[in-house]
N, CA, C and O atoms as a Tripos MOL2 file, in Angstrom:
@<TRIPOS>MOLECULE
protein
  260   259    65     0     0
PROTEIN
NO_CHARGES

@<TRIPOS>ATOM
      1 N           0.8420   -1.1770    0.0000 N.3       1 ASP1
      2 CA          0.0000    0.0000    0.0000 C.3       1 ASP1
      3 C           0.8850    1.2380    0.0000 C.2       1 ASP1
      4 O           1.9110    1.2880    0.6790 O.2       1 ASP1
      5 N           0.4780    2.2120   -0.7570 N.am      2 VAL2
      6 CA          1.2010    3.4830   -0.8320 C.3       2 VAL2
      7 C           0.2030    4.6220   -0.6580 C.2       2 VAL2
      8 O          -0.9950    4.4360   -0.8730 O.2       2 VAL2
      9 N           0.6840    5.7900   -0.2740 N.am      3 PRO3
     10 CA         -0.2290    6.9310   -0.1710 C.3       3 PRO3
     11 C          -0.8460    7.2290   -1.5400 C.2       3 PRO3
     12 O          -0.1640    7.1210   -2.5590 O.2       3 PRO3
     13 N          -2.1170    7.6000   -1.5730 N.am      4 PRO4
     14 CA         -2.7590    7.8960   -2.8610 C.3       4 PRO4
     15 C          -2.3410    9.2670   -3.3920 C.2       4 PRO4
     16 O          -3.1540   10.1870   -3.4800 O.2       4 PRO4
     17 N          -1.0580    9.3880   -3.7450 N.am      5 LEU5
     18 CA         -0.5100   10.6520   -4.2400 C.3       5 LEU5
     19 C          -1.0160   10.9610   -5.6320 C.2       5 LEU5
     20 O          -1.3030   12.1120   -5.9620 O.2       5 LEU5
     21 N          -1.1210    9.9340   -6.4380 N.am      6 LEU6
     22 CA         -1.5570   10.0160   -7.8310 C.3       6 LEU6
     23 C          -2.3670    8.7600   -8.1070 C.2       6 LEU6
     24 O          -2.2950    7.8080   -7.3300 O.2       6 LEU6
     25 N          -3.1340    8.7280   -9.1850 N.am      7 PRO7
     26 CA         -3.7190    7.4450   -9.5880 C.3       7 PRO7
     27 C          -2.6070    6.4030   -9.7480 C.2       7 PRO7
     28 O          -1.4830    6.7430  -10.1170 O.2       7 PRO7
     29 N          -2.9190    5.1630   -9.4730 N.am      8 ASP8
     30 CA         -1.8950    4.1120   -9.4190 C.3       8 ASP8
     31 C          -1.0470    4.0180  -10.6920 C.2       8 ASP8
     32 O           0.1690    3.8440  -10.6130 O.2       8 ASP8
     33 N          -1.6720    4.1290  -11.8420 N.am      9 THR9
     34 CA         -0.9090    4.0420  -13.0920 C.3       9 THR9
     35 C           0.0650    5.2050  -13.2060 C.2       9 THR9
     36 O           1.2270    5.0100  -13.5640 O.2       9 THR9
     37 N          -0.3970    6.4070  -12.9060 N.am     10 GLU10
     38 CA          0.4770    7.5800  -12.9650 C.3      10 GLU10
     39 C           1.6030    7.4720  -11.9460 C.2      10 GLU10
     40 O           2.7310    7.8800  -12.2200 O.2      10 GLU10
     41 N           1.3010    6.9260  -10.7780 N.am     11 LEU11
     42 CA          2.3320    6.7560   -9.7500 C.3      11 LEU11
     43 C           3.3930    5.7710  -10.2160 C.2      11 LEU11
     44 O           4.5830    6.0030  -10.0030 O.2      11 LEU11
     45 N           2.9890    4.6920  -10.8410 N.am     12 SER12
     46 CA          3.9590    3.7180  -11.3730 C.3      12 SER12
     47 C           4.8950    4.3800  -12.3790 C.2      12 SER12
     48 O           6.1060    4.1620  -12.3540 O.2      12 SER12
     49 N           4.3210    5.1880  -13.2610 N.am     13 ILE13
     50 CA          5.1250    5.8800  -14.2760 C.3      13 ILE13
     51 C           6.0460    6.9020  -13.6150 C.2      13 ILE13
     52 O           7.2140    7.0170  -13.9850 O.2      13 ILE13
     53 N           5.5270    7.6380  -12.6480 N.am     14 ALA14
     54 CA          6.3400    8.6460  -11.9520 C.3      14 ALA14
     55 C           7.5040    8.0050  -11.2040 C.2      14 ALA14
     56 O           8.6040    8.5570  -11.1870 O.2      14 ALA14
     57 N           7.2790    6.8520  -10.5880 N.am     15 LEU15
     58 CA          8.3680    6.1700   -9.8770 C.3      15 LEU15
     59 C           9.4290    5.6690  -10.8470 C.2      15 LEU15
     60 O          10.6160    5.6720  -10.5220 O.2      15 LEU15
     61 N           9.0170    5.2430  -12.0260 N.am     16 LYS16
     62 CA          9.9990    4.8220  -13.0360 C.3      16 LYS16
     63 C          10.8720    6.0090  -13.4330 C.2      16 LYS16
     64 O          12.0940    5.8890  -13.5300 O.2      16 LYS16
     65 N          10.2380    7.1460  -13.6600 N.am     17 ARG17
     66 CA         10.9770    8.3480  -14.0510 C.3      17 ARG17
     67 C          11.8340    8.8860  -12.9100 C.2      17 ARG17
     68 O          12.9750    9.2950  -13.1270 O.2      17 ARG17
     69 N          11.2880    8.8860  -11.6980 N.am     18 GLN18
     70 CA         11.9430    9.4950  -10.5400 C.3      18 GLN18
     71 C          13.1400    8.6800  -10.0550 C.2      18 GLN18
     72 O          14.2010    9.2350   -9.7690 O.2      18 GLN18
     73 N          12.9650    7.3640   -9.9640 N.am     19 CYS19
     74 CA         14.0300    6.5680   -9.3450 C.3      19 CYS19
     75 C          14.3480    5.2710  -10.0770 C.2      19 CYS19
     76 O          15.1050    4.4450   -9.5680 O.2      19 CYS19
     77 N          13.7820    5.0810  -11.2600 N.am     20 GLY20
     78 CA         14.1350    3.9240  -12.0590 C.3      20 GLY20
     79 C          13.5130    2.6160  -11.6190 C.2      20 GLY20
     80 O          13.9650    1.5500  -12.0370 O.2      20 GLY20
     81 N          12.4850    2.6710  -10.7830 N.am     21 LEU21
     82 CA         11.8430    1.4450  -10.3210 C.3      21 LEU21
     83 C          10.6910    1.0570  -11.2340 C.2      21 LEU21
     84 O           9.9330    1.9040  -11.7060 O.2      21 LEU21
     85 N          10.5810   -0.2220  -11.4660 N.am     22 TYR22
     86 CA          9.4480   -0.7540  -12.2070 C.3      22 TYR22
     87 C           8.4770   -1.3670  -11.2020 C.2      22 TYR22
     88 O           8.8630   -2.2250  -10.4090 O.2      22 TYR22
     89 N           7.2480   -0.9380  -11.2320 N.am     23 CYS23
     90 CA          6.2090   -1.5300  -10.4020 C.3      23 CYS23
     91 C           4.9060   -1.4670  -11.1900 C.2      23 CYS23
     92 O           4.7580   -0.6660  -12.1130 O.2      23 CYS23
     93 N           3.9890   -2.3080  -10.8160 N.am     24 HIS24
     94 CA          2.7080   -2.3540  -11.5140 C.3      24 HIS24
     95 C           1.6260   -1.7720  -10.6230 C.2      24 HIS24
     96 O           1.6620   -1.9410   -9.4050 O.2      24 HIS24
     97 N           0.6630   -1.0860  -11.2270 N.am     25 PRO25
     98 CA         -0.4910   -0.6550  -10.4460 C.3      25 PRO25
     99 C          -1.2890   -1.8890  -10.0180 C.2      25 PRO25
    100 O          -1.3230   -2.8920  -10.7300 O.2      25 PRO25
    101 N          -1.9200   -1.8060   -8.8640 N.am     26 GLY26
    102 CA         -2.6600   -2.9520   -8.3310 C.3      26 GLY26
    103 C          -3.7320   -3.4860   -9.2620 C.2      26 GLY26
    104 O          -3.9750   -4.6920   -9.3000 O.2      26 GLY26
    105 N          -4.3820   -2.5990  -10.0190 N.am     27 TRP27
    106 CA         -5.4570   -3.0540  -10.9140 C.3      27 TRP27
    107 C          -4.9460   -4.0360  -11.9570 C.2      27 TRP27
    108 O          -5.7120   -4.8410  -12.4870 O.2      27 TRP27
    109 N          -3.6370   -3.9700  -12.2530 N.am     28 PHE28
    110 CA         -3.0420   -4.8830  -13.2300 C.3      28 PHE28
    111 C          -3.2060   -6.3350  -12.7780 C.2      28 PHE28
    112 O          -3.2390   -7.2510  -13.6000 O.2      28 PHE28
    113 N          -3.3080   -6.5340  -11.4570 N.am     29 TYR29
    114 CA         -3.4850   -7.8630  -10.8670 C.3      29 TYR29
    115 C          -4.8680   -8.0160  -10.2450 C.2      29 TYR29
    116 O          -5.0670   -8.8250   -9.3390 O.2      29 TYR29
    117 N          -5.8170   -7.2310  -10.7430 N.am     30 ASP30
    118 CA         -7.2090   -7.2840  -10.2820 C.3      30 ASP30
    119 C          -7.3780   -6.9380   -8.8080 C.2      30 ASP30
    120 O          -8.3140   -7.4130   -8.1650 O.2      30 ASP30
    121 N          -6.4860   -6.1210   -8.2700 N.am     31 LEU31
    122 CA         -6.6510   -5.6330   -6.8980 C.3      31 LEU31
    123 C          -7.5180   -4.3770   -6.9590 C.2      31 LEU31
    124 O          -7.1340   -3.3980   -7.5990 O.2      31 LEU31
    125 N          -8.6690   -4.3870   -6.3110 N.am     32 PRO32
    126 CA         -9.6200   -3.2760   -6.4650 C.3      32 PRO32
    127 C          -9.2590   -2.0230   -5.6740 C.2      32 PRO32
    128 O          -9.7860   -0.9490   -5.9620 O.2      32 PRO32
    129 N          -8.3890   -2.1310   -4.7000 N.am     33 GLU33
    130 CA         -8.0540   -0.9940   -3.8560 C.3      33 GLU33
    131 C          -7.2340    0.0400   -4.6120 C.2      33 GLU33
    132 O          -6.4660   -0.2950   -5.5130 O.2      33 GLU33
    133 N          -7.4030    1.2870   -4.2370 N.am     34 VAL34
    134 CA         -6.5870    2.3770   -4.7670 C.3      34 VAL34
    135 C          -5.3710    2.5120   -3.8560 C.2      34 VAL34
    136 O          -5.4710    2.2730   -2.6530 O.2      34 VAL34
    137 N          -4.2400    2.8870   -4.4110 N.am     35 GLY35
    138 CA         -3.0370    3.0660   -3.6040 C.3      35 GLY35
    139 C          -2.2780    1.7690   -3.3730 C.2      35 GLY35
    140 O          -1.6540    1.5820   -2.3290 O.2      35 GLY35
    141 N          -2.3360    0.8750   -4.3520 N.am     36 VAL36
    142 CA         -1.6260   -0.4010   -4.2440 C.3      36 VAL36
    143 C          -0.6830   -0.5240   -5.4370 C.2      36 VAL36
    144 O          -1.0950   -0.3840   -6.5880 O.2      36 VAL36
    145 N           0.5700   -0.7830   -5.1470 N.am     37 LEU37
    146 CA          1.5560   -1.0790   -6.1830 C.3      37 LEU37
    147 C           2.0390   -2.5080   -5.9690 C.2      37 LEU37
    148 O           2.1120   -2.9810   -4.8350 O.2      37 LEU37
    149 N           2.3640   -3.1820   -7.0440 N.am     38 VAL38
    150 CA          2.8500   -4.5540   -6.9700 C.3      38 VAL38
    151 C           4.3180   -4.5480   -7.3490 C.2      38 VAL38
    152 O           4.7100   -4.0140   -8.3860 O.2      38 VAL38
    153 N           5.1210   -5.1530   -6.4870 N.am     39 ILE39
    154 CA          6.5640   -5.2420   -6.7150 C.3      39 ILE39
    155 C           6.9870   -6.6990   -6.6220 C.2      39 ILE39
    156 O           6.2800   -7.5220   -6.0400 O.2      39 ILE39
    157 N           8.1170   -7.0090   -7.1860 N.am     40 SER40
    158 CA          8.6290   -8.3730   -7.1600 C.3      40 SER40
    159 C           9.3580   -8.6570   -5.8570 C.2      40 SER40
    160 O          10.0650   -7.8080   -5.3140 O.2      40 SER40
    161 N           9.1680   -9.8560   -5.3830 N.am     41 LEU41
    162 CA          9.9110  -10.3130   -4.2050 C.3      41 LEU41
    163 C          11.0580  -11.2410   -4.5950 C.2      41 LEU41
    164 O          11.6260  -11.9170   -3.7360 O.2      41 LEU41
    165 N          11.3990  -11.2790   -5.8670 N.am     42 LEU42
    166 CA         12.4320  -12.1880   -6.3560 C.3      42 LEU42
    167 C          13.8670  -11.6950   -6.1780 C.2      42 LEU42
    168 O          14.7710  -12.5280   -6.1130 O.2      42 LEU42
    169 N          14.1280  -10.3840   -6.0950 N.am     43 PRO43
    170 CA         15.5270   -9.9560   -5.9400 C.3      43 PRO43
    171 C          16.1320  -10.4600   -4.6270 C.2      43 PRO43
    172 O          15.4190  -10.8590   -3.7060 O.2      43 PRO43
    173 N          17.4400  -10.4310   -4.5690 N.am     44 SER44
    174 CA         18.1100  -10.8000   -3.3180 C.3      44 SER44
    175 C          17.6800   -9.8350   -2.2180 C.2      44 SER44
    176 O          17.1610   -8.7560   -2.5030 O.2      44 SER44
    177 N          17.8930  -10.2180   -0.9780 N.am     45 GLU45
    178 CA         17.5180   -9.3600    0.1540 C.3      45 GLU45
    179 C          18.1980   -7.9970    0.0650 C.2      45 GLU45
    180 O          17.5750   -6.9670    0.3260 O.2      45 GLU45
    181 N          19.4720   -7.9950   -0.3040 N.am     46 ASP46
    182 CA         20.1990   -6.7270   -0.3990 C.3      46 ASP46
    183 C          19.6190   -5.8380   -1.4960 C.2      46 ASP46
    184 O          19.4180   -4.6420   -1.2830 O.2      46 ASP46
    185 N          19.3500   -6.4130   -2.6610 N.am     47 ASP47
    186 CA         18.7590   -5.6380   -3.7530 C.3      47 ASP47
    187 C          17.3660   -5.1490   -3.3840 C.2      47 ASP47
    188 O          16.9970   -4.0180   -3.7010 O.2      47 ASP47
    189 N          16.5970   -5.9930   -2.7190 N.am     48 PHE48
    190 CA         15.2560   -5.6000   -2.3070 C.3      48 PHE48
    191 C          15.3330   -4.4180   -1.3440 C.2      48 PHE48
    192 O          14.5630   -3.4660   -1.4750 O.2      48 PHE48
    193 N          16.2420   -4.4660   -0.3880 N.am     49 ALA49
    194 CA         16.3930   -3.3720    0.5780 C.3      49 ALA49
    195 C          16.7720   -2.0690   -0.1270 C.2      49 ALA49
    196 O          16.2250   -1.0120    0.1880 O.2      49 ALA49
    197 N          17.6860   -2.1400   -1.0600 N.am     50 VAL50
    198 CA         18.0950   -0.9460   -1.8200 C.3      50 VAL50
    199 C          16.9020   -0.3880   -2.5900 C.2      50 VAL50
    200 O          16.6730    0.8210   -2.5980 O.2      50 VAL50
    201 N          16.1460   -1.2720   -3.2340 N.am     51 ASN51
    202 CA         15.0050   -0.8110   -4.0100 C.3      51 ASN51
    203 C          13.8890   -0.2460   -3.1370 C.2      51 ASN51
    204 O          13.1730    0.6570   -3.5700 O.2      51 ASN51
    205 N          13.7290   -0.7520   -1.9310 N.am     52 MET52
    206 CA         12.7310   -0.1760   -1.0220 C.3      52 MET52
    207 C          13.1600    1.2210   -0.5720 C.2      52 MET52
    208 O          12.3200    2.0990   -0.3760 O.2      52 MET52
    209 N          14.4590    1.4210   -0.4090 N.am     53 GLN53
    210 CA         14.9550    2.7700   -0.1030 C.3      53 GLN53
    211 C          14.6790    3.7090   -1.2700 C.2      53 GLN53
    212 O          14.2930    4.8610   -1.0670 O.2      53 GLN53
    213 N          14.8770    3.2180   -2.4950 N.am     54 LYS54
    214 CA         14.5730    4.0180   -3.6800 C.3      54 LYS54
    215 C          13.0840    4.3350   -3.7450 C.2      54 LYS54
    216 O          12.6940    5.4510   -4.0880 O.2      54 LYS54
    217 N          12.2550    3.3450   -3.4130 N.am     55 LEU55
    218 CA         10.8070    3.5510   -3.4260 C.3      55 LEU55
    219 C          10.4140    4.6350   -2.4250 C.2      55 LEU55
    220 O           9.6470    5.5400   -2.7560 O.2      55 LEU55
    221 N          10.9320    4.5460   -1.2150 N.am     56 ARG56
    222 CA         10.6270    5.5750   -0.2010 C.3      56 ARG56
    223 C          11.0810    6.9560   -0.6580 C.2      56 ARG56
    224 O          10.3460    7.9330   -0.5180 O.2      56 ARG56
    225 N          12.2830    7.0350   -1.2010 N.am     57 ALA57
    226 CA         12.8100    8.3150   -1.6790 C.3      57 ALA57
    227 C          11.9720    8.8430   -2.8450 C.2      57 ALA57
    228 O          11.6900   10.0390   -2.9170 O.2      57 ALA57
    229 N          11.5780    7.9590   -3.7490 N.am     58 GLY58
    230 CA         10.7610    8.3620   -4.8790 C.3      58 GLY58
    231 C           9.4010    8.8600   -4.4410 C.2      58 GLY58
    232 O           8.9260    9.8740   -4.9510 O.2      58 GLY58
    233 N           8.7630    8.1740   -3.5100 N.am     59 LEU59
    234 CA          7.4650    8.6110   -2.9930 C.3      59 LEU59
    235 C           7.5850    9.9670   -2.3050 C.2      59 LEU59
    236 O           6.7320   10.8400   -2.4680 O.2      59 LEU59
    237 N           8.6630   10.1270   -1.5300 N.am     60 LYS60
    238 CA          8.8850   11.4180   -0.8530 C.3      60 LYS60
    239 C           9.0810   12.5300   -1.8640 C.2      60 LYS60
    240 O           8.5190   13.6130   -1.7030 O.2      60 LYS60
    241 N           9.8650   12.2850   -2.9020 N.am     61 ALA61
    242 CA         10.1100   13.2990   -3.9220 C.3      61 ALA61
    243 C           8.8180   13.6780   -4.6390 C.2      61 ALA61
    244 O           8.5820   14.8520   -4.9250 O.2      61 ALA61
    245 N           7.9870   12.6870   -4.9250 N.am     62 ILE62
    246 CA          6.7090   12.9600   -5.5880 C.3      62 ILE62
    247 C           5.7980   13.7510   -4.6530 C.2      62 ILE62
    248 O           5.1240   14.6910   -5.0750 O.2      62 ILE62
    249 N           5.7860   13.3620   -3.3870 N.am     63 LEU63
    250 CA          4.9570   14.0580   -2.3970 C.3      63 LEU63
    251 C           5.4060   15.5120   -2.2160 C.2      63 LEU63
    252 O           4.5830   16.4210   -2.1020 O.2      63 LEU63
    253 N           6.7160   15.7110   -2.1930 N.am     64 ASP64
    254 CA          7.2720   17.0600   -1.9910 C.3      64 ASP64
    255 C           7.1090   17.9210   -3.2460 C.2      64 ASP64
    256 O           7.2260   19.1450   -3.1900 O.2      64 ASP64
    257 N           6.8380   17.2670   -4.3710 N.am     65 GLY65
    258 CA          6.5650   17.9590   -5.6190 C.3      65 GLY65
    259 C           7.7370   18.5530   -6.2580 C.2      65 GLY65
    260 O           7.6180   19.1630   -7.3210 O.2      65 GLY65
@<TRIPOS>BOND
     1     1     2 1
     2     2     3 1
     3     3     4 2
     4     3     5 am
     5     5     6 1
     6     6     7 1
     7     7     8 2
     8     7     9 am
     9     9    10 1
    10    10    11 1
    11    11    12 2
    12    11    13 am
    13    13    14 1
    14    14    15 1
    15    15    16 2
    16    15    17 am
    17    17    18 1
    18    18    19 1
    19    19    20 2
    20    19    21 am
    21    21    22 1
    22    22    23 1
    23    23    24 2
    24    23    25 am
    25    25    26 1
    26    26    27 1
    27    27    28 2
    28    27    29 am
    29    29    30 1
    30    30    31 1
    31    31    32 2
    32    31    33 am
    33    33    34 1
    34    34    35 1
    35    35    36 2
    36    35    37 am
    37    37    38 1
    38    38    39 1
    39    39    40 2
    40    39    41 am
    41    41    42 1
    42    42    43 1
    43    43    44 2
    44    43    45 am
    45    45    46 1
    46    46    47 1
    47    47    48 2
    48    47    49 am
    49    49    50 1
    50    50    51 1
    51    51    52 2
    52    51    53 am
    53    53    54 1
    54    54    55 1
    55    55    56 2
    56    55    57 am
    57    57    58 1
    58    58    59 1
    59    59    60 2
    60    59    61 am
    61    61    62 1
    62    62    63 1
    63    63    64 2
    64    63    65 am
    65    65    66 1
    66    66    67 1
    67    67    68 2
    68    67    69 am
    69    69    70 1
    70    70    71 1
    71    71    72 2
    72    71    73 am
    73    73    74 1
    74    74    75 1
    75    75    76 2
    76    75    77 am
    77    77    78 1
    78    78    79 1
    79    79    80 2
    80    79    81 am
    81    81    82 1
    82    82    83 1
    83    83    84 2
    84    83    85 am
    85    85    86 1
    86    86    87 1
    87    87    88 2
    88    87    89 am
    89    89    90 1
    90    90    91 1
    91    91    92 2
    92    91    93 am
    93    93    94 1
    94    94    95 1
    95    95    96 2
    96    95    97 am
    97    97    98 1
    98    98    99 1
    99    99   100 2
   100    99   101 am
   101   101   102 1
   102   102   103 1
   103   103   104 2
   104   103   105 am
   105   105   106 1
   106   106   107 1
   107   107   108 2
   108   107   109 am
   109   109   110 1
   110   110   111 1
   111   111   112 2
   112   111   113 am
   113   113   114 1
   114   114   115 1
   115   115   116 2
   116   115   117 am
   117   117   118 1
   118   118   119 1
   119   119   120 2
   120   119   121 am
   121   121   122 1
   122   122   123 1
   123   123   124 2
   124   123   125 am
   125   125   126 1
   126   126   127 1
   127   127   128 2
   128   127   129 am
   129   129   130 1
   130   130   131 1
   131   131   132 2
   132   131   133 am
   133   133   134 1
   134   134   135 1
   135   135   136 2
   136   135   137 am
   137   137   138 1
   138   138   139 1
   139   139   140 2
   140   139   141 am
   141   141   142 1
   142   142   143 1
   143   143   144 2
   144   143   145 am
   145   145   146 1
   146   146   147 1
   147   147   148 2
   148   147   149 am
   149   149   150 1
   150   150   151 1
   151   151   152 2
   152   151   153 am
   153   153   154 1
   154   154   155 1
   155   155   156 2
   156   155   157 am
   157   157   158 1
   158   158   159 1
   159   159   160 2
   160   159   161 am
   161   161   162 1
   162   162   163 1
   163   163   164 2
   164   163   165 am
   165   165   166 1
   166   166   167 1
   167   167   168 2
   168   167   169 am
   169   169   170 1
   170   170   171 1
   171   171   172 2
   172   171   173 am
   173   173   174 1
   174   174   175 1
   175   175   176 2
   176   175   177 am
   177   177   178 1
   178   178   179 1
   179   179   180 2
   180   179   181 am
   181   181   182 1
   182   182   183 1
   183   183   184 2
   184   183   185 am
   185   185   186 1
   186   186   187 1
   187   187   188 2
   188   187   189 am
   189   189   190 1
   190   190   191 1
   191   191   192 2
   192   191   193 am
   193   193   194 1
   194   194   195 1
   195   195   196 2
   196   195   197 am
   197   197   198 1
   198   198   199 1
   199   199   200 2
   200   199   201 am
   201   201   202 1
   202   202   203 1
   203   203   204 2
   204   203   205 am
   205   205   206 1
   206   206   207 1
   207   207   208 2
   208   207   209 am
   209   209   210 1
   210   210   211 1
   211   211   212 2
   212   211   213 am
   213   213   214 1
   214   214   215 1
   215   215   216 2
   216   215   217 am
   217   217   218 1
   218   218   219 1
   219   219   220 2
   220   219   221 am
   221   221   222 1
   222   222   223 1
   223   223   224 2
   224   223   225 am
   225   225   226 1
   226   226   227 1
   227   227   228 2
   228   227   229 am
   229   229   230 1
   230   230   231 1
   231   231   232 2
   232   231   233 am
   233   233   234 1
   234   234   235 1
   235   235   236 2
   236   235   237 am
   237   237   238 1
   238   238   239 1
   239   239   240 2
   240   239   241 am
   241   241   242 1
   242   242   243 1
   243   243   244 2
   244   243   245 am
   245   245   246 1
   246   246   247 1
   247   247   248 2
   248   247   249 am
   249   249   250 1
   250   250   251 1
   251   251   252 2
   252   251   253 am
   253   253   254 1
   254   254   255 1
   255   255   256 2
   256   255   257 am
   257   257   258 1
   258   258   259 1
   259   259   260 2
@<TRIPOS>SUBSTRUCTURE
     1 ASP1         2 RESIDUE 1 A ASP
     2 VAL2         6 RESIDUE 1 A VAL
     3 PRO3        10 RESIDUE 1 A PRO
     4 PRO4        14 RESIDUE 1 A PRO
     5 LEU5        18 RESIDUE 1 A LEU
     6 LEU6        22 RESIDUE 1 A LEU
     7 PRO7        26 RESIDUE 1 A PRO
     8 ASP8        30 RESIDUE 1 A ASP
     9 THR9        34 RESIDUE 1 A THR
    10 GLU10       38 RESIDUE 1 A GLU
    11 LEU11       42 RESIDUE 1 A LEU
    12 SER12       46 RESIDUE 1 A SER
    13 ILE13       50 RESIDUE 1 A ILE
    14 ALA14       54 RESIDUE 1 A ALA
    15 LEU15       58 RESIDUE 1 A LEU
    16 LYS16       62 RESIDUE 1 A LYS
    17 ARG17       66 RESIDUE 1 A ARG
    18 GLN18       70 RESIDUE 1 A GLN
    19 CYS19       74 RESIDUE 1 A CYS
    20 GLY20       78 RESIDUE 1 A GLY
    21 LEU21       82 RESIDUE 1 A LEU
    22 TYR22       86 RESIDUE 1 A TYR
    23 CYS23       90 RESIDUE 1 A CYS
    24 HIS24       94 RESIDUE 1 A HIS
    25 PRO25       98 RESIDUE 1 A PRO
    26 GLY26      102 RESIDUE 1 A GLY
    27 TRP27      106 RESIDUE 1 A TRP
    28 PHE28      110 RESIDUE 1 A PHE
    29 TYR29      114 RESIDUE 1 A TYR
    30 ASP30      118 RESIDUE 1 A ASP
    31 LEU31      122 RESIDUE 1 A LEU
    32 PRO32      126 RESIDUE 1 A PRO
    33 GLU33      130 RESIDUE 1 A GLU
    34 VAL34      134 RESIDUE 1 A VAL
    35 GLY35      138 RESIDUE 1 A GLY
    36 VAL36      142 RESIDUE 1 A VAL
    37 LEU37      146 RESIDUE 1 A LEU
    38 VAL38      150 RESIDUE 1 A VAL
    39 ILE39      154 RESIDUE 1 A ILE
    40 SER40      158 RESIDUE 1 A SER
    41 LEU41      162 RESIDUE 1 A LEU
    42 LEU42      166 RESIDUE 1 A LEU
    43 PRO43      170 RESIDUE 1 A PRO
    44 SER44      174 RESIDUE 1 A SER
    45 GLU45      178 RESIDUE 1 A GLU
    46 ASP46      182 RESIDUE 1 A ASP
    47 ASP47      186 RESIDUE 1 A ASP
    48 PHE48      190 RESIDUE 1 A PHE
    49 ALA49      194 RESIDUE 1 A ALA
    50 VAL50      198 RESIDUE 1 A VAL
    51 ASN51      202 RESIDUE 1 A ASN
    52 MET52      206 RESIDUE 1 A MET
    53 GLN53      210 RESIDUE 1 A GLN
    54 LYS54      214 RESIDUE 1 A LYS
    55 LEU55      218 RESIDUE 1 A LEU
    56 ARG56      222 RESIDUE 1 A ARG
    57 ALA57      226 RESIDUE 1 A ALA
    58 GLY58      230 RESIDUE 1 A GLY
    59 LEU59      234 RESIDUE 1 A LEU
    60 LYS60      238 RESIDUE 1 A LYS
    61 ALA61      242 RESIDUE 1 A ALA
    62 ILE62      246 RESIDUE 1 A ILE
    63 LEU63      250 RESIDUE 1 A LEU
    64 ASP64      254 RESIDUE 1 A ASP
    65 GLY65      258 RESIDUE 1 A GLY
């Protein structure tokens, strides 16, 4: 779950542009809730941790405008 800063599709695109992360909007997987992004759990723990830091930074940057 993420803050509803933008519609999920726009947020996915903004995160790709802002920090290079690929994520899918929840509706892509038939999740009806707003503010849901889907990410892979396949990377190594270290890579996952780095990418979660990027996600937090990207969300903050989008929020700060």
